[in-house]
C-alpha positions as CSV (number, residue, x, y, z in Angstrom):
1,M,0.0,0.0,0.0
2,V,2.8,2.4,0.9
3,V,4.6,1.7,-2.4
4,A,1.3,2.2,-4.3
5,A,0.6,5.5,-2.6
6,A,4.1,6.7,-3.3
7,T,3.7,5.8,-7.0
8,V,0.5,7.7,-7.2
9,M,2.0,10.7,-5.5
10,S,4.9,10.7,-7.8
11,A,2.7,10.5,-10.9
12,C,0.6,13.4,-9.6
13,A,3.6,15.5,-9.0
14,A,4.8,14.9,-12.6
15,F,1.5,15.9,-14.1
16,S,0.2,19.5,-14.0
17,T,-2.9,21.1,-15.6
18,K,-3.0,24.3,-17.6
19,E,-5.9,25.6,-15.5
20,A,-4.7,26.9,-12.1
21,S,-6.4,26.2,-8.8
22,K,-8.5,29.2,-7.5
23,P,-10.0,29.9,-4.1
24,F,-13.8,29.4,-3.8
25,H,-15.6,32.6,-4.8
26,L,-19.4,32.3,-5.1
27,R,-20.7,34.3,-8.1
28,G,-24.0,35.3,-9.6
29,D,-27.2,36.8,-8.1
30,V,-28.8,35.2,-5.0
31,D,-32.3,36.1,-3.8
32,S,-32.5,36.8,0.0
33,R,-36.2,35.8,0.1
34,G,-38.4,32.8,-0.4
35,A,-37.8,30.0,-2.9
36,G,-34.9,31.8,-4.5
37,F,-32.8,31.7,-1.4
38,A,-34.0,28.2,-0.5
39,T,-32.9,26.9,-3.9
40,A,-29.5,28.6,-3.6
41,L,-29.1,27.2,-0.1
42,Y,-29.9,23.6,-1.2
43,Q,-27.5,23.6,-4.1
44,T,-24.8,25.2,-2.0
45,V,-24.8,23.1,1.2
46,G,-27.4,20.3,0.4
47,V,-29.8,21.4,3.2
48,R,-33.5,22.2,2.6
49,M,-35.4,25.1,4.2
50,V,-38.4,23.7,6.2
51,P,-41.5,25.7,7.4
52,G,-43.4,25.9,10.6
53,N,-40.6,26.8,13.0
54,R,-40.8,29.1,16.0
55,L,-37.7,30.9,17.3
56,S,-37.0,32.8,20.4
57,W,-33.8,34.5,21.4
58,A,-31.7,33.7,24.5
59,N,-28.9,36.2,24.6
60,N,-26.1,36.3,27.2
61,G,-26.8,34.7,30.5
62,A,-30.5,34.2,29.6
63,V,-29.5,31.1,27.6
64,F,-28.9,29.2,30.9
65,D,-32.5,30.0,32.0
66,V,-33.7,28.6,28.7
67,M,-31.5,25.5,28.8
68,V,-32.5,24.7,32.4
69,E,-36.2,25.2,31.6
70,E,-36.1,22.9,28.5
71,L,-33.9,20.2,30.0
72,S,-36.2,20.1,33.1
73,R,-39.0,19.1,30.7
74,A,-37.1,16.3,29.0
75,R,-39.0,13.1,28.9
76,S,-37.1,10.9,26.3
77,S,-33.7,12.3,25.5
78,M,-31.1,15.1,26.1
79,N,-28.4,15.3,23.4
80,I,-25.6,17.8,23.8
81,V,-22.5,18.6,21.8
82,I,-20.4,21.5,23.1
83,F,-16.9,22.9,22.5
84,I,-16.4,24.4,26.0
85,W,-17.8,22.9,29.3
86,R,-15.8,24.0,32.3
87,P,-16.5,23.8,36.0
88,G,-18.2,26.8,37.7
89,A,-21.6,28.3,38.5
90,A,-22.9,27.8,34.9
91,S,-21.9,24.2,34.9
92,E,-23.5,23.6,38.3
93,R,-26.9,25.0,37.0
94,L,-26.9,22.5,34.1
95,L,-25.5,19.6,36.1
96,S,-28.4,19.9,38.6
97,V,-31.1,19.5,36.0
98,I,-29.4,17.1,33.7
99,T,-28.5,14.6,36.4
100,E,-32.0,14.8,37.9
101,R,-33.6,14.0,34.5
102,A,-31.0,11.2,33.8
103,R,-31.8,9.6,37.1
104,A,-35.5,9.7,36.2
105,G,-34.7,7.6,33.1
106,V,-34.3,10.2,30.4
107,A,-31.6,9.1,27.9
108,C,-28.6,11.5,28.2
109,R,-25.8,11.8,25.6
110,V,-23.1,14.3,25.9
111,L,-20.1,15.1,23.6
112,V,-17.5,17.6,24.6
113,D,-14.4,18.7,22.8
114,P,-11.3,18.0,25.0
115,L,-9.3,20.9,23.6
116,G,-12.0,23.4,24.6
117,S,-12.8,21.7,27.9
118,A,-9.6,20.7,29.6
119,P,-11.0,20.2,33.2
120,F,-14.2,18.4,32.0
121,E,-12.9,14.8,31.9
122,K,-11.9,14.8,35.6
123,Q,-14.3,17.2,37.2
124,V,-17.6,17.1,35.3
125,K,-17.7,13.8,33.3
126,P,-17.8,11.5,36.4
127,R,-20.8,13.3,37.8
128,L,-22.8,13.0,34.6
129,E,-21.9,9.3,34.3
130,A,-22.8,8.6,37.9
131,A,-26.3,9.8,37.1
132,G,-26.6,7.6,34.0
133,C,-25.5,9.9,31.2
134,R,-23.4,8.5,28.4
135,V,-20.5,11.0,28.0
136,H,-17.6,11.0,25.5
137,L,-14.8,13.3,24.5
138,F,-14.9,14.1,20.8
139,R,-11.6,13.0,19.1
140,P,-9.7,12.5,22.4
141,L,-6.2,13.9,22.8
142,P,-3.3,13.3,22.3
143,A,-4.1,10.5,19.8
144,D,-5.6,13.1,17.5
145,E,-3.2,16.0,17.9
146,N,-4.6,18.4,15.3
147,L,-7.1,21.3,15.1
148,A,-9.9,19.3,13.6
149,R,-12.0,20.0,16.7
150,N,-15.8,20.2,17.4
151,H,-16.9,23.8,17.8
152,R,-20.6,23.1,17.5
153,K,-23.0,24.2,20.2
154,I,-26.1,22.1,20.1
155,I,-28.6,21.1,22.7
156,V,-31.6,19.0,21.6
157,V,-34.4,18.0,24.0
158,D,-36.8,15.1,23.1
159,G,-36.2,15.9,19.4
160,R,-38.6,18.8,19.8
161,V,-36.6,21.8,20.9
162,G,-33.1,22.9,19.9
163,I,-30.8,25.5,21.3
164,T,-27.8,26.8,19.4
165,G,-25.6,29.9,19.1
166,G,-22.2,31.0,20.3
167,L,-22.8,29.7,23.8
168,A,-20.4,27.8,26.1
169,I,-20.9,26.3,29.5
170,Q,-18.5,28.6,31.3
171,D,-19.1,31.5,33.8
172,E,-18.1,34.2,31.2
173,W,-21.4,33.4,29.5
174,L,-23.4,34.4,32.6
175,G,-24.6,38.0,33.1
176,E,-25.5,40.7,30.7
177,A,-22.3,41.7,29.0
178,R,-21.8,44.7,31.4
179,N,-18.1,44.1,31.9
180,E,-15.2,42.0,30.7
181,K,-16.2,39.1,32.9
182,E,-19.6,38.9,31.2
183,W,-19.3,38.1,27.5
184,R,-21.8,39.3,24.8
185,D,-23.3,36.4,22.9
186,T,-26.4,35.6,20.8
187,N,-28.3,32.3,21.0
188,A,-31.5,30.9,19.8
189,R,-34.2,28.4,21.0
190,V,-36.1,26.8,18.1
191,E,-38.9,24.3,17.8
192,G,-40.4,22.8,14.7
193,P,-39.2,20.6,11.8
194,V,-35.7,22.2,11.7
195,V,-34.9,20.6,15.1
196,A,-34.4,17.3,13.1
197,Q,-31.5,19.0,11.3
198,L,-29.9,20.0,14.6
199,Q,-30.4,16.5,15.8
200,Q,-28.8,15.1,12.6
201,S,-25.7,17.2,13.3
202,F,-25.5,15.8,16.8
203,A,-26.1,12.3,15.4
204,E,-23.2,12.4,12.9
205,N,-20.8,13.4,15.7
206,W,-22.3,10.7,18.0
207,Q,-21.8,8.1,15.2
208,E,-18.2,9.1,14.7
209,T,-17.5,8.7,18.5
210,T,-19.6,5.6,19.3
211,G,-20.6,4.0,15.9
212,E,-24.2,4.1,17.0
213,L,-27.4,5.4,15.5
214,L,-29.8,7.4,17.6
215,P,-33.3,5.8,18.1
216,A,-36.1,6.8,15.7
217,S,-37.8,8.4,18.7
218,D,-35.2,11.1,18.7
219,F,-36.6,12.3,15.3
220,P,-40.3,12.6,16.2
221,G,-41.5,14.7,13.2
222,L,-39.1,13.5,10.5
223,A,-41.6,11.9,8.3
224,T,-44.1,14.7,8.4
225,P,-44.9,16.1,4.9
226,Q,-43.9,19.7,4.3
227,P,-45.7,22.1,1.9
228,G,-43.8,23.9,-0.9
229,L,-41.9,27.1,-0.2
230,D,-43.9,30.0,-1.5
231,G,-41.9,32.8,0.1
232,A,-44.8,34.2,2.0
233,G,-44.8,32.3,5.3
234,E,-42.9,32.8,8.5
235,G,-40.5,30.5,10.3
236,W,-38.7,28.9,7.3
237,A,-35.4,27.5,8.7
238,A,-32.5,25.3,8.0
239,F,-29.6,24.1,10.2
240,V,-26.3,23.8,8.3
241,G,-23.6,21.5,9.8
242,S,-20.1,21.8,8.6
243,T,-17.2,19.3,8.8
244,A,-13.5,20.0,8.4
245,N,-12.0,20.0,4.9
246,P,-8.7,21.6,3.9
247,E,-10.2,22.8,0.6
248,L,-13.8,23.9,1.1
249,T,-16.4,23.4,3.8
250,R,-20.1,24.1,4.2
251,A,-19.2,26.8,6.7
252,E,-17.4,28.8,4.0
253,R,-20.0,28.1,1.4
254,L,-22.8,29.2,3.7
255,T,-21.0,32.4,4.7
256,Q,-20.4,33.5,1.1
257,L,-24.0,32.6,0.2
258,M,-25.4,34.9,3.0
259,V,-23.1,37.7,1.9
260,R,-23.9,37.3,-1.7
261,A,-27.7,37.4,-1.0
262,A,-27.6,40.9,0.5
263,R,-29.2,43.5,-1.6
264,K,-30.1,46.2,0.9
265,R,-28.4,45.4,4.2
266,L,-25.7,43.1,5.6
267,W,-25.2,43.5,9.3
268,I,-22.5,41.2,10.7
269,A,-21.6,40.5,14.4
270,Q,-18.4,38.4,14.5
271,A,-16.3,37.2,17.4
272,Y,-13.2,36.4,15.2
273,F,-13.5,38.7,12.2
274,T,-10.5,37.7,10.0
275,P,-12.1,37.1,6.5
276,N,-10.0,35.5,3.9
277,E,-9.3,37.1,0.5
278,A,-12.4,35.7,-1.2
279,L,-14.7,36.8,1.6
280,T,-13.1,40.2,1.8
281,A,-13.6,40.7,-1.9
282,L,-17.3,39.8,-1.5
283,L,-17.8,42.2,1.3
284,V,-16.2,45.0,-0.8
285,E,-18.3,44.1,-3.8
286,R,-21.5,44.2,-1.7
287,A,-20.6,47.6,-0.2
288,R,-19.7,49.0,-3.6
289,A,-23.1,47.8,-4.9
290,G,-24.8,50.0,-2.4
291,V,-25.5,47.4,0.3
292,D,-25.4,48.8,3.9
293,V,-22.6,46.6,5.2
294,R,-21.8,46.9,8.9
295,V,-19.5,44.9,11.0
296,L,-19.5,44.6,14.8
297,A,-16.4,42.9,16.2
298,P,-14.5,42.7,19.5
299,G,-12.3,45.5,20.6
300,D,-9.4,45.3,23.0
301,K,-11.4,43.0,25.3
302,N,-10.7,39.9,23.2
303,D,-9.8,36.4,24.6
304,H,-7.3,36.2,21.7
305,P,-5.7,39.7,21.5
306,S,-3.6,38.7,18.5
307,I,-6.9,38.3,16.5
308,T,-7.8,41.9,17.1
309,L,-4.6,42.9,15.5
310,V,-5.3,40.8,12.4
311,Q,-8.9,42.0,12.3
312,R,-7.8,45.6,12.3
313,A,-5.5,44.9,9.3
314,T,-8.7,44.4,7.2
315,Y,-10.2,47.8,8.1
316,D,-8.7,50.1,5.5
317,T,-9.7,47.9,2.6
318,L,-13.2,47.4,3.8
319,R,-13.7,51.1,4.8
320,A,-12.5,52.3,1.4
321,A,-15.4,50.3,-0.1
322,G,-18.0,51.8,2.3
323,V,-18.1,49.1,5.0
324,R,-18.7,50.6,8.4
325,I,-16.9,48.8,11.4
326,W,-17.5,49.0,15.1
327,E,-15.6,47.5,18.0
328,Y,-17.6,46.4,21.1
329,Q,-16.3,48.0,24.3
330,P,-17.7,46.5,27.5
331,S,-16.6,42.9,27.1
332,M,-15.7,40.2,24.6
333,M,-18.2,40.2,21.8
334,H,-18.6,36.5,21.0
335,A,-21.7,36.4,18.7
336,K,-21.7,34.9,15.2
337,T,-24.7,36.4,13.5
338,M,-25.7,37.9,10.2
339,L,-28.8,40.0,9.2
340,V,-29.4,40.1,5.5
341,D,-32.0,42.5,4.1
342,D,-35.3,42.4,5.9
343,R,-36.0,38.8,6.9
344,L,-32.9,36.5,6.5
345,V,-31.0,35.7,9.7
346,L,-28.1,33.5,10.7
347,V,-27.0,32.5,14.2
348,G,-24.7,29.8,15.3
349,S,-21.0,28.8,15.8
350,I,-19.4,29.8,12.5
351,N,-16.7,32.4,12.7
352,Y,-15.2,34.4,9.8
353,D,-11.8,32.7,10.2
354,P,-9.7,29.9,8.8
355,L,-10.4,27.6,11.7
356,S,-14.2,27.7,11.1
357,F,-13.8,27.5,7.3
358,N,-11.4,24.6,7.2
359,M,-10.6,22.9,10.5
360,L,-13.7,22.7,12.8
361,E,-17.0,21.0,13.1
362,E,-19.5,23.9,13.0
363,G,-23.2,24.6,12.7
364,S,-25.5,27.6,12.2
365,L,-29.2,28.2,12.0
366,V,-30.6,30.1,9.0
367,L,-34.0,31.6,9.3
368,Q,-36.4,33.5,7.0
369,D,-38.7,35.3,9.4
370,D,-39.8,38.9,9.6
371,K,-40.1,39.0,13.4
372,A,-36.8,37.3,14.0
373,A,-35.1,39.8,11.6
374,R,-36.6,42.8,13.4
375,Q,-35.4,41.4,16.8
376,M,-31.9,40.9,15.3
377,E,-31.9,44.4,14.1
378,A,-32.8,45.7,17.6
379,F,-30.0,43.6,19.1
380,F,-27.5,45.0,16.7
381,L,-28.5,48.6,17.1
382,E,-28.4,48.3,20.9
383,D,-24.9,46.7,20.7
384,L,-23.7,49.7,18.6
385,K,-24.6,52.0,21.6
386,H,-21.8,50.1,23.5
387,A,-19.4,50.1,20.6
388,R,-16.9,52.5,19.0
389,E,-17.0,53.1,15.2
390,M,-13.5,52.7,13.7
391,K,-12.5,55.7,11.6
392,A,-9.7,55.3,9.1
393,E,-7.2,57.3,11.0
394,R,-8.1,55.7,14.3
395,A,-8.0,52.2,12.9
396,A,-4.5,52.9,11.6
397,R,-3.3,54.3,15.0
398,D,-4.9,51.5,17.0
């Protein structure tokens, strides 16, 4: 096998094509509404928009209230995949309700990434297992010493309610983003047919770790027929999971699709705003086409200060095209959201950075809904009150 592989590699090295490899750059017009966007989404990432979903927001520390409330109602299953779960007050809140329901006979499955959750294996995992939960580390270390980690944040209860966003089970996510110990984040609670897509993302990670399928009862509405997308209804949603690939992932495809769909407005809140060359070109193109492009990113209060420096290196190019950029001041701004035009919203774990685009397991919820878009608009405008707009001369000095 080694000799054969070496022969193939040698043959490939000796052969070159006239056409050069190019970075992925989505082209053409994309509608931000109705069937036009749904068709573009399906052919880009292979996921269908489904109707009849109901979304509510759970920002900052409120997400723990929502998680506790939904987990306390669990009757058949609790499925959780999370990048960061660390001991503390936030962890204790969830442990209390999860262990109670597990002891009552509710199936409990937990996947945690060991790179993001170093103390979890010794301090949290035994308590969950003692209550009857099945708990695993995703791609345990050091056997898999690479950055192909699981950055998804998914909680699914009874296959009927899903929670996702930028959340982590760590005390920095408590509070109301009033100071640097309370991070700013945006999360969503959703119920309806799209929950099966969140469950599928959990299921593929569970399969990789255990080789097992989830029971059919974890997908209670999967076979329910859905009407055609007419572009007039509310609550159309899709959940897009992405898996590491050195060339191109669904995370990058989805991000470019959302940007390309903007015709009037593109408001971006991004924890790690370091767009690659193709995405930068798309943002410039949209701004020059008259789209109101705004970016809200962390300022000096960043858990990775070096990223702030890289982020600021993009400002001159973007501002020259008309993009407006703000830096959040009170605390780390950890949200990963987009608002496109008047009714298209994205919330989840995907960052504008090479890790999300190539190395990590990711997932984000896409929603077409007027009410959700108005609420996202209000969140963004409120955040700008606590942010500083970066002018060209200031960006260069900072």
